[in-house]
C-alpha positions in Angstrom: 74.0 135.9 103.8 75.0 132.3 101.6 77.9 132.0 104.2 75.7 131.9 107.2 73.2 129.4 105.9 76.0 127.3 105.0 77.6 127.5 108.3 74.2 126.7 109.8 73.9 123.7 107.6 77.2 122.7 108.7 76.5 122.5 112.4 73.3 121.0 111.7 74.7 118.1 110.1 77.7 117.8 112.0 75.3 117.6 115.2 73.5 115.0 113.3 76.5 113.0 112.6 77.9 113.3 116.4 75.1 111.9 117.7 76.4 107.9 116.8 73.2 106.0 116.8 69.9 105.4 114.1 67.0 103.9 113.6 69.2 101.0 112.2 72.0 101.2 115.0 72.1 98.7 117.4 72.2 99.9 121.1 75.0 99.0 123.4 72.8 98.3 126.4 75.6 97.0 129.0 76.6 99.8 131.5 80.5 98.8 131.6 83.3 99.5 129.1 83.5 97.3 126.6 87.3 96.8 126.9 88.0 98.1 130.7 85.0 96.1 131.8 84.9 99.5 134.2 81.1 100.9 135.1 80.6 103.3 132.4 80.8 107.1 133.9 83.3 105.7 136.6 86.0 107.5 134.7 83.9 110.5 133.4 81.9 111.1 130.5 81.6 107.5 128.6 82.6 107.7 124.7 80.2 106.5 122.2 81.2 105.3 118.7 79.4 103.4 115.6 81.1 100.5 114.2 79.3 99.2 111.4 75.7 98.9 112.7 77.1 98.6 116.4 77.0 101.3 119.0 79.8 101.3 121.5 80.2 102.5 124.6 83.9 103.0 126.4 85.0 104.0 130.1 87.7 106.2 128.3 89.2 107.6 125.3 92.5 104.9 125.8 89.8 102.2 126.0 88.9 103.4 122.4 92.2 102.8 121.1 92.7 100.0 122.6 89.7 98.5 121.0 90.5 100.0 117.5 93.5 97.8 117.3 91.6 94.9 117.5 87.6 95.1 117.2 86.7 91.7 116.3 87.9 90.9 120.0 85.9 93.3 121.9 83.0 92.8 119.7 82.8 89.1 120.0 81.9 90.0 123.8 78.5 91.3 122.8 75.6 89.3 122.6 
């Protein structure tokens, strides 16, 4: 019973953590990838990440890797 409860609570917490945004997170409102400038959804399901208090959306996983090498370069593009 304890194991089931722990697994259930872990699943709930994981789903909350993976949502990527909260009431204090600034939403990413552009419809293009912050790195590649591709239309979001044009290369599959967009990837959403939160950096500090900013939500950021990417067209693909390679753009996430490129962003993470120099986040300040790309975050400077936000209004």
